[in-house]
Each structure stands twice: as C-alpha cells, then as structure tokens.
N, C-alpha and C positions, 0 to 999 in steps of 0.2 A: 642446377634447378633453374629454369627459365624466369628474369625478373622480367617484370612490369613497371615504368615509371609512368606515376600519375603526377600530372603538375596543376594546380590550384592556384590562387590568387596571391594568398596571406600563410605565412608560418604557422599562425596558431592553427587555420584550417587543417593545412597538411597534420599536424601534430595528431588531432582529433582523429582525421580520417585513418590517416597509419596505423592506428588503434583497432579501428573497426575491421580494416581490410589484412593485418596479420601478414603470415609469411609469403614471399613472391612478390611482393608489391614493395617500393619505394614512391614517397610522396616528398615531393620538392615545392616550393613556391616560386612563384615568378613575379611578386611583389607587386600587385597590381599591373598595369600595361607597362610594355615592353617596346611598341615603338608608336609613334607620333608622329602629326605635321611638324617641323621646326618653328620655331616662333619667330621666322623672318619672312621678307616676301620671296616669292617664287615657290613656295613649298607646295602651290596647286599651279599646275602645267594648263590654265586655262587655252591655252591655244592647242593643246595636245587633248582634249576633249576630258578635259580635269583630270588630268592626273596625277595623284597624290605623291608627294616623294615624301615617302615615309623614315625615318630614321631611328635607329637604337637610339633610346633614351640612354644620358650618360651614366643614372644611377644602376641601369637593367644591366650593362655590358656585361657587370662582372658575375649575373645571376646566368644570364645566357651562355656564359662561358664553362659555368658548371653544370649547367643543363645539357650542354652539346657534349659533355664526358661522360653523363651518365646516360642522356640517350643512346649512345655508341655501344654501351655493354647492355642496352635492353634490347628484348625482342617484340614488345611492346610499348607502344606510346598512347597512353588515356589523356584525354584531355577533360579535365574536369572543373573547368570554370563556371562561375556564375553563369543561370540558365536564362538571363534577360539578353536585348541584343548586344549591349555593352561586353558582356563575357561571351558569348557567340563570336564576337569581334576581337577579343583577346584571344580567345582559341588560336582565330585565324592568324593573327600577327603573329602568334607563337610558333607557329608552322614556318612561318615565312621568316622570323628571324634564325630558326636552327634547320634554315636550309632544307625540309623535309617536305616530297611531295605526299600527300594525304593518300594517294594511289600505292604507295610503296609498299612492299611486302614485307622489309625488314628497316625500320620497326614498322610493326603494322599499326594503322593511327585509327584510334577510336575516338568517338566524342560521347562522354554520358554527362546528364543533368540530372541533381534531385533538389528538391524542395527542404528538405530537412535532412540534418547531419546526423542519422539515427543510424541504426544496423540495419534496421530493415528498408530503409531508403537506398539505401549505400548498393545493399544486394541487389536489391531491385533494378537498379540505375546500370551496374556492372552485367548483370544478366539480359539488357538490350539496349548496346551500345547504337550508334548512328553516326552518320558524318556531320558533318560542320554543315550548318542550314547557310547557304550563299546568302541567300535572301534577306536575313536577318544580319547578315556581315554588309550587303549590300546599303543597308537602311542605317547602321552607327557610318559606313563610310559618307553618307550623303549628309546627314547630320554632321558630321565632323569638318567635312569640306564647304559647307553651307556656313558653318559657323566662323570657319576661318578666313572666306570670303568677305562677310561681313564685315568681322573683326581687324583684320588686315587693310580694308580700306577704305573704310568709314571712322576706325579711328586717327589715322593717318589726318584725315578732314579736320577732324574736331583739335587736334593739334596746331593746327593753321590756323581755323578759325577762332577758336576760343584760347587754348594752352596746350604746352606739351605735357605729357602722362595721362591724357585720358582716355577712356577706352569707350568703347560700342560694341553692343552683342545685340543678337538676333532674339533671344531673350531678355537678356539682361535690361535691354533700352526700354522693351514694353514693358517690362514690371517696376522700373523707376516712371514712367508714365503714369502709371498707377495709383503711386502714391503722391508725385506730383501734382496729377488732376486733382484728387482729394484733398489736398491740401489747398488750389486754388479753389474747391469749394467751401473750404472752410473760411478762407479770406472774402470770400463774397456772401458769405451768409449773413441776413439780416435776421436777427430774433424777433419773432412775432408774438405779442402778448393774447393770452388766453386766462380764462377762470373756471374752476371746479366749484362745485359746490358739495359737500359731503354734511350727511346729517346722522349724529351720535343719537341714535333710538335706545329706548328700553322697553321690554317687554312688562306684562303685569309683575312677572315675578323677579323682576330687578337685572335681567339678563340683558346686557348690553351689547351692540353689534352696530356697526356703517354700514347707510347706505348713499349711492351716489346720484345724486339730478341726473335723470336719463330723459324727461321727454315735458314738452310744454303742449298746452292746448293738443294734445294727440300727436305732436310731430317729434322725433327722437331729435333731441340738440347734439349738434355736429360739436367737433370738437374745438371750434373758435365761433362757435354761437355765442358765448359770455367772451364780448372782448375787451372789456375796462372794467374797472372797478367800481363805477357810475351802474352799469346793466347789473354788476352782482347785489350792489346797494340797494338797489329797486327789486329785486328777485328776494332777498333777504327780507325786506321790509313783508312784501307780500306772505312771506313764510310765517311771520310773528305766530298768529294765534291760530292758525290751523290745525285740525284734527289729522291724525297719520293711523292709517289702517292698512291690512292686508289685502290688495284686492285681490291676486294672483300668485301661484305657490307653484312650480314646475320642479320637477325630480326627475333624472336622467342617471343613468349607469354608462360612465364612459371608462373607454378603453384604451390601453396605450403597448404600444410596442416598443420592445428592446429597439437599441441602435444595431448594425450589423457590426459583424467581427472588422477589426482595423486593416485599412489600406496604408498604402506607403502614406498618401498624403492626410487621411483620419487619424492616424497614428502620431504625425509630427503636431496636428493642431491640437491634438488631445491633449500630449506629454507637454505642451506649452502652456495650456488653459491648466492642468492641474497638476503640472511637476513645474512648469517655470523653466523647462526644457528649451534652449534654441535648435532648430531644424537639424542642425549640425551637430549638438550635441545626442540628439536622440536617434540620429541614424549610427553616430560612432558607437552607444552603449547598445544598440540593437545587434551591430553589426558582431561584438563582443561575444553577445548571448546565441547568435546564429553559429559562430563559428567553434563554440565550445568551452565550456565548465568543469572544471573540475567538481565533483560533486562526490556524494558517499560511496555509490558504485559504480565510479568510474567518471571517465571523460565525457559528456553531452551536449550535440546541441540543443539548445532549450527553448528556442525560437525557429519557427519555418522561417525562410527566406522574406527580407523584409523589404524589398523591393516589389513590388506587387500593386496592381489595380484591383484584384479581385475579390470579392466577398464571399467566395464558397469556401466551406468548410467540408474537409474529407467524412465521408460514415465513420471511420475509426475513431474520429474528432469528435463528432456528434453522439457519438455511442458513450465514450469518456465521458464529454460532457454531462449525459443523463445520469450516470453513475454517481459522478460526485455533487450534483444537486438533489439527489435522494440521499444518501450519504448528510448534506449541511442542511438541509431543511426535512421533504418529505414529497413524495410523488405528486402533490398540488401541485409545487413548484415546477415540475418536468411536463415536458410536451412527450405527448403517443408518437407523434411523427415530428422529425425534425424539422425547423425553421431554414426555408429557402432564400437566402437574399438576391435581390436583383441590384445591379451595378446602374446608376444613375450618373455615372460622369460621364462628360466625353471624351473620345479617344481612350475609352478604356483599356487595358489587355489584360484580357483573363486568362491567361495560358496556366497560372497554376492556384495554389490556394491564396487564404487570405494570412496577415499576419497573425499567429497562434500560436499558442505553447506546442511544441513536438508532444509531449504526452500532459494531458491536459491532470490527470491523476496526481502528477509531481508540483501540489499545491506553495504558494508561495513562502507559506510558514515551515515546510523540509528544507528550502532553499536559504532561508535567512540566512544560516553560516558559512555560506560558499560563495554568496555573491557582496559587492561592494555596495553602499547603500544607494548607489545611482541606478545601477543593474537590479537591484531589488525593487527600487520602486517602479521602475519601468516593466519587470517582469512582472509585477503584480498587478498594473494597467492592462496591459496585454490579457493576460489569462485572466480577470474580472470580465472583460468586456466578451472574450468569449465564450466565457459559461454565462453569463446574463444574457448573450444572444442567443440561447437553445433553452430559457427560462419561461415561463407563465407570463400573459400579459399581466400589466399591472391595472387593478380596477378603482374606479371612483365613482362613488355617490357625489354628483354635481348639483346642487341646488339653485336655482333663482326665483327670486321674489319681488314682486312687484308692490310697490306700496305706494298707496297716494297719497298727496299732500293739498288737501283742500280740493277745490275743483279743476284748476288749472295743471298742477304741476304731479309730476310720479317719479319716484325713486326707484332705485333699483340694486338690492346686494347679492353678492354672487357668493356661495362658499361650494365648498370641496372638500371629501372626507375619503382616505384610502378605505376601501373596504375588504381590498386584497393586494398587497405589494406586490407580488409576481418579483420580477425582474429588480423591481428596486430595491429590494430587501439587500442586494449585492452591489450595483452599480448603476448609478446615473449618468447619463451622458452630459458632458461640461457645455457652455455656450461661450460667446464670446465677449458677454457682458459680466462673467464671473460668476453667475449664480446657478447652478446646478439644476434648480428647481422651483419655479415660482407657483407656492400652493397658496391656493386663497386661503381666506381662515373660515372658520369652524361659523357656522349659522347657529342661535338657539332652537328649541323646539317650534314651530312656527303654524298656523292654520289658516287657512282665508278667513277673512272678517275679521282678527284680531285686531284690538286697538292697540297703539303703539303710543307711549309716552316721549316726546322730543327734548330730548337733555341739552342738546348743542346745534345751531346749525354753523359749520365752519367753511367759510369763504377761503380758497387757496389762490394766490396768483401763479402762474406758469409762464415760462417761455420756450419758444421751442431750441431745439440744439443743433448745433450743427452734423452733419454726419462723424461720424467718429475716423480717427486716423485708422491708419491699416496697423493690427500686429503682426506679429509672425505668422500666427495661426490664421488671421483671417487673409492674408496677403496669400498664403496656401491655398486656402479655400476659393476665392475668387481665380485665382492662377488656374486651378484645376476646371473649375465653373466654365470659365472660357474655353478650355482646352489647350491652354499656352505650357509649351515644352513638358517634360515629364517628371513626375513626382521625384524619381530619384535625383533630381536636377536642382530644385528649389533651394535645399541648403546653401550649394555652392553660388548658388544667384545671387540670394539675400548678403552671403557673406562678401560677396565682390561689390555690391552697392555701399556696404557698410566701410570696407578696406579702400575703394576708390575716393570716399569722402562725398559720393552722391547723398546720402543719406545718414544719418545718426540713430543709433537706437537708444531712447531714454525710456527706461521702466516698459519695456518689452513694446515699446511703440515707434513706428519709423515716421521722424520728421526729415523732410526734404533740405537738403544745404542750397545756398545758391548757384552751386555749381553745377549740384544735381539738375536745379529749375532752368537753368541758361542750355543746358544740356538737352535737355526735354524738348523745350520751346524751340530749339534750332532745328530739332529731328521730325517733330511734329509739323513746322511748318514749311520744311523744305522735302522730308524724307516721311511723310504722312503714311504711304502706303506701306512701309516695311516696317514701322510701329503701331499698325491698326490692331488693333485684338485680332478680328476676324482673320485677317491676311495670316496672322502668325499661328491661327487656329488651322486655319487650312492648311500650312504648310506640314503642320503634326498629322494632320489626316494621309497627307500623300507621302510623308514617312510611314506612317503603319501600312498604307497599300503598298509602298517598297517590300517592306519585310513581308508581306503574304503573296508577295508574288506577282502583283495584279500592274506595279508601274517599273520602270528601268527607272534605275536612280542617274545616269548621265543625260538623257533628255529632260528630266525636272530639272538639274541646276542651271541647264542651259538657258531655259524657261526663265529660270529666277536671275540669271546672271545678267546677261544682255541687256535689259532695260535699268536693272540696276547700275552697271559701270556706265552707262547712257547719260543717265540722270547726273552720277557723283560729277562727270567730266561736266556737265552744263553747270553744277550748283558752285562747281568748283571758280568758275569764273565770276559768276555772278553774286554771288555770298562775300562779304567783305567783313574781316575781324571787327572793324569799328561798328555795323549794323549789329552783329551780335554779341557783341560785350559791353555796348553802350547805349543808354537809357536817357531821354531828353528830361531835363525839368524846366520847371517856371522858375527857379531860385537864380539869384545871381553872385559871383563871388564877390567877399567882401574886399579882397585885394586888390584888384583888376578889373572888375565890373562885367568882367564876360558870364556868360550863361556856366552855370555848374550842369554838370553831368552825371549819372549814375553809372560808375564802371565795373566788374568783376575783375577782385584780385585773388590771390591765392586764399586769402583770409577770408573772402565772402564779398558782398559787396560794399561800397563804399561812395562819396560823392567826394568830386574832382573837376577842377577846373576846366573850361573847354580850350582853354588857353596855354595846356601843356604843351610842350616842355616850358614855354618863357614865364609862365604861372604855375608854381606846385603847391597852390592851398587845396587841401584834402580834409575832408571832415566824414567823422565814421554812422553806419545805419547799425540801428538796431537788428537783430534777425529777422524781423517782419518788415523789414524794408524799411521801416520811420526813422526818423533825425533821432537822433541820439538827444538825451535832454541836456540843456546849458551846463556847464559846471558850476560848482558853487565854491565860492570862498570859503576857505577854512581859517581856523584858528592860525594854524601850522607855519612855520615858516622854513622856505628851504634851507637844510642844511649847507648845501652847497654854492648856491649865490646869493641869500636872504630873503629871494622874493617870497611872496602870499604863494602857499600851494593851495590848487584847486581841486574839490572831489569830483570825479570823472566817473563813467559807467564804461567800460570795457567789457571783452567776451566772458570774464567770470564773475561780474560783478563792481561794487564800486571801487576805488583806490586814489589814492593820492597822487597829483603830478604837479609840476613847478612851473608856476603861470610865465617864467620866463622861455619857454618852449619856442622857436627851436636853438633857441642861445644854450640853454640848460635842460639835457634832458630827464632829470632826477624823477626817479617815480618811488615811491613807498606801497606798502600795505593801509589800508585805511586803517584796520586795528594792528599795531605792531606787538611783535615779538615781545611776551614778558619772560624775563630776566628769572631762573631758578636759584640762580647761587649754588650751582652744580659743575664741576668739573667733569667736562668731558672725559670717558674712560679710556676713548681710542685715543686722542693727541695728546691727552693732558695739558693743552693750551687753550683752548676753546671752552666755552660756556655753554651750558644746555639750556634752551630756549624753549618756551611755550608758543607755536605757530598752527595758522590755520591752513591748509590747504586749498588750493582755487575751488576744490569743490564744497569748502564750509568744516571740512574735518579736522579736527584737532590732533596734530602731532607735536612732538619733542624731538627739538634735531639739537647739531652741535652749530653754533654761530659763524664757525671758521669755514663754513660754508661756501664754493665748492671744494675748497682745500681738505675740508673734514668732512666725510657723508655719512656719518653716525647720525643715526634714528631711530624712535621708537613710537611706538603707537599707544602705549599705555605711561601712564605719570613715574617718570624714577624716583626713588629715593636715594638718598646718598647715607647708604648704608652697606659694607660689601658683603657679597654672598659668602656665606660660613663653609660653603664646601670647596667651591673654586677660588674663591677671594677676589672677585669679578668687583671691581671699584664702588658699583654701584646694581641695586635692584629695582625691579618695577612693580606698581599696584595695579592687579587686574581684576574688574567686576563683571560679573556673569550672573544669571538668573540660576543659572545649573548650579554652578560651583560656590556661589557667594562671592565674596573678596579675599584674596589672596597676594601673598607679597611672593614675589619666585624671581628666580635668576633669570636673564634675558637673554642668556646665551645660549644657544642652539644645545650644544653637545652638555649641558647642566641641566638637571632634572629636578634641582630643590626649588621647595615651594612649602609655605606657612600659611595654613588657613586663618585671616584675619577677622573674620565674618562667616560664620554658616550661612549657608543657602535658607532661606524663609523656607519652610514647610508648607504645604498644602493645606487649607483647611479642612479640618476633618470631615467623612461625609454627613448628611443629614441624618439623624436616627432614624430607625427604621418603624415601623407600625411593633405592638407588645407583641405581636403574635410570632413574629417573627425576630424579634431580639435574643430568647432563648438561643435558637440555634444559630446566632452568631456569635453568641458569648460561648457556646460549644466549640465552637470553630476556631475561634481566638486562643480559648485555653489551651487546645490541642495542638497549636500551632507552637504556641508556647512551650510546652512538655517538650 
C-alpha cells in the first residue's frame, strides 16, 4: 500500500493528526524550525543581493536524517505546517533541507493547512492541497534578513559604546523605547491639586444617595475649577443653609455590545488581566489546547489556531453558539442573525478565524477532568468570550438627575440599573485598571420638584496621577495599536527585554533598568529613524505587501540597508563610549576635589570620580538616580576589626557595613539570623537558623552555608518522622488544610493535622417559606 508522509511541527500535533488520518499515512514532526541564519557575521551576503546563508540547526540534524529515510519510502510528501507565514517558511525550509524539488513526481509534494485539528478540518484540507505560497515565504525571509541585519550590526555598536553582551532588535528596541519613554513621563510628571465636592442627600422617605457638584452660575465646573482648599471652603460656606431640589430628571435606555472573539493579541491581554498569565505562558498553554488533548471520546484539538488577527467566526461556530446559549439561558439571550465583527487593528492579517473552541458544544465543565488547571482556565476564557460574542446586547436604564443648591450651584447624580444582562450574564471584558465593569449606583425614586435633605457636604482633595507603567497587557495593546511587530512575536520580545535586564517585571508591571534607559537614549538620539514607531509600523505594512505579492523582498531590503549601514559607520566614528555612559554632575569628589560623574556599571548607575584611575572614589545611586541616604552609625561593632558598623541601603534594602571600608569589607544583614537550637539533619554538624531572604521572605537553613545547603521554607521541629525516621519534621499552615506537621522529605508522605482548617460561616437563614424545602433536602441528603 502506498504511504504518504505528513510533516507537522510538533510531536503532540503529529499524534493527534495521525489518529484522524488512519492507515496509509505516517505523521512525523520537524520539531519546529529546521534551518536558520547562523548567529555570526556573514550569514547574509549583503554584496550578493542579500543572499541568506541558511544552515540546518544542530538540534534538527537528527530529525532531518529520520525524515529523509521516511521520504525515501513514501509516494507523497504532505507538508502540514501552520498556516501563517512562519509555517509556510518552515514548509519551504523542509523541502530545502530534505533536498526535494516541489515539482518532483516522487514523492509528490503537497501543501495543506487547517485552522483547527478536527476530523472535518483535516479531511477538507487533504481534499484541497496546494503548492507552497512563495510570496509568504519571501515575506518571512525578508523579516528574518531585516532582523539579522539590524541585530548583527547594531548590537556590536552597543558593545563598543556601552558594554559587551547587549543587543538591539528591529522591534525589541522600539518596545523598549515605549517602556523607557513612559518612565520619562512619570519622572517628569508634576502632580496638580484639585478638589471635588459631593453632597450626601436624602429623600423625604430617608433614602440616601450622593450627588457631585456640577455647575456654578450655569457654567460647568471643569476638573481644576476648584484648585485649592480655600476655594472649596468658600463654596462650603455658601452651601450651608441652601435648599436642595430636583430640577431635572432624565432616563435613557443604554445598550452595550459584547467584545469580539479573541485574536492573538486580545487573548494575551485578557489572559494577563483575568488569569495573571504572561504572554509567553498564554501562547504555550494555547499551543497545547490547539495540538490536541485526550478527552472522553478521543484526542481532539480543542481550540482553533492561536496565531491570528481575525475576529471572524465560521457559520458552524455561530450556529453551535446559538444552541448553547438557548440551552444555558433562553432565546431572548440569543441572536436572530450571527453578529459580525470588524477588525480595528492596523496591519491585520485575516486569513482565518478568531481563536475559538473547535466545538462550542464542548463546555469547560465537560473538559474539567481532562485538562490541567492552566489549560482549564484558558479554555474557559476562550469559550466564554466566543459564546458571549454571539449573545444579545446588555440593556441598562441610565438615570441623570440635576439638583439645584440655592441659586448658584447645581449638583448631578447619575445611576444605572441593568434591565437585561444579555452577554454580561456570561462574560465581561477586563480592563487594564483591573475593573471588569464600573457600574454606577442605584438612585432612589425621584421626581422633578422633589425637595431633598442635605445630610452632609463632603469636600475631597485630589492630585493628578502620572501615566501608569506598562503591564504585559497594555504593552501588547500599544504595540498592536501602532502596528509594530506581529502579535505572535510579542511574547518573545517581552521575554528578551527581561532576560537582557533592560527591564524588570514586578507585579506584572515593567520597570526600565538603567541599562535599558541608556540603550534607548543612545538609539533615539543617533538612530531615531530606526526606533521610530511609524517607521517600524511602515516596515510591517511593506512586509504584508510582500506576502500579498505586491512587492519584491530584495529591493525592500536594499532600500533599508544602504542608509542604515552608512549611518552606522558615521556614528561609529562620531560617538564615544564616554559620551554615552558618563553624565556630568555639580558634585565634588570628597577625596580629590575633582568633579563627580554618573557612570553606568553592570549593576546600574553610580557616582564616580572623574579623576579615575588616579582616584577610585565611588558612591551608590538609588534606582531613581538619586543619591543614597547617608549611612547611620549603629550600636554594633565589627566582629573583624572592632570599628563601628554603619546602616547602609543597598539594592535589596538596609544592611550593616563596617565603617573601616575599604580596609575592612565586612558586611552583615541588619536582621541577624536566629538560632533554632536544632541540628542540621543533612550534615549533622551545623545548626538550623531562621533567616530572611533578600526579598524579605523567612526561611530556615544550615549555618554552615555554603558548605551545607540544606534549607526549608517552613519552620522545622526537632521531632523525627515516625515513618522514614528523618531527624526533623516541619510545620506548615494554609487556609485550606489548616496547620499540619509533616515530613519535609519529598519521598515521604507522612503528615499529621495539628489544627484543622477554619470552617466557613454557615449561610444566612432563608425566609420561612423556603426553610421547609431546605430542611427536606438536607434530611434526604443525610439519609
């Protein structure tokens, strides 16, 4: 029987597809990319029409060897790599690495793509094979060559002008610029004071609500109309004995539509907001859901392809969604016709569908036993977003009430109630400030002419806030709005910024490091065009044009390369390392009297004497570039030289340092380790100590560190394990399990409950009419 060899990227995907194809097909994985530009100079021949000199990756050689053997035994070679540019390029690279002509008769080469790994989609793809799309391959080649030319020419420039090991990238450097410029805005921000005035009012029936001062003498009060306490006090004085009365009341019905189904970008943003996933984790979990999971009725790809800019849904998906909506709610929540969304993002590639479940009828509850916690949460997010996109609008009753306060002032109260929840019954899109929905409060029944009692007038001082730092979600959103890069590359871009220590990620927020800010300053001052947002977005548009066959890739590269390399050579001569890494100050060196300058080291910026190397005086700087506080003399004496110990501030907080520095370099933690009087079970010589990590977390370790590295996160107890006889046990306390004593050894499961978990408070009693039914239900359950 004739054999057809099918090649996909991943082994998990290969297993799933092979089950669908059955006999006569063998499915193998290429394990991702098989060829790439080597990480060295000369991989692109700029003198020979930018010819890329690809090499088979070292990790791919064994896979290519196996694939060659299988190809020799096959009558047909079916390339089933992903359906985007990268997948198309992998298919072409596979042919090149295997040494196969696409026009050859044996094996007959076919290219197939599918948006989801289901029986229907695979059968449809196999019935309609095509040839490799060379325009898409050229677009991907152009991207690779551009990224190589920028990275392997601009990075060495950074090595010479700042320090070795730094990198620059066509999109990476623009993303870094966004983070650094936002930090510059925060640094330059000056808060501005303003005041608001609210009145706590009550109807004659004692129903209270709040209203905000809105107008004075018929003119709307702007945000900064009341700019200080004196103005606020003057208004309060005027409002002391005035009459409050409803002068106008307006009611309107407001409608709200659901968010569109997920694209790659919006999936990354929402998973960050709602699940706390990084972009990288989101794509990793989504990849597994796409490739296939073993469920009750076999292995299935559970979501469609997760690299997409499209918000479109197939007719099958919208039909399934309608059925599910009618089952969960009723027909009033469903639509007569499917809702169609339009993509608003720049450079959107809409070749296929949005990210959605392959079968909307497969609910998250049905898959709970087959998915990991992360897979379950992401699948539920995708499922809810897809179903909600096809649900009816939410309808609100919005009320606006204007209330006169004397003759000069008017207060305004607004409120809304949900008349019909529609899609909001299932899903509400998150926001970058963490609120899913800012709902205004309810207002009591009011009529025009009603008189109100003034319970209290409340002035409140405010200050304007600087723009927020970027989170992963907001950075992805901004990159997409500018049209910079592709959503599928955002995860790797942000990961590179962190691993290069250009930025740090704290509580899902990006903070630029000193090195990142210096790199950005250098690039924006001397290579402004190449880190310009519009220029980078324009390149993306031209790459899209290549994929559509509207542009040739070599002229585009030449147009970019000639001015770029000429500028690089000129700047190499003009810019000195001292100009980039040294900043003048008005401070004087206390040792030699010369000027102190700010320099950039591996640990960040610091103050140093301009007379180096004759004078080696240095002083630390805080992360915000300000001088570190003067050290305070402590009561401690140095245990090495007897000098007083100083309390200093370092990167990880306060610590003790000998005042005899640099003759004595003794340093100690401010909070010294506490002895527990327990012998270390690992070495039998040391003693267990209570210590604090650099991030402030308590842990317990041997005092012979680094000779003995035994450590625990939970308090140890000098009582051997009754099961395995390990010399000590540990005490662990959690809300879920209470306080338990357990063996710290991984291969021992001994555990004893010391304090059981606190039981939840019983539910409040129900009304008498429902109480009987509850009692019956409980009795039945007990029986």
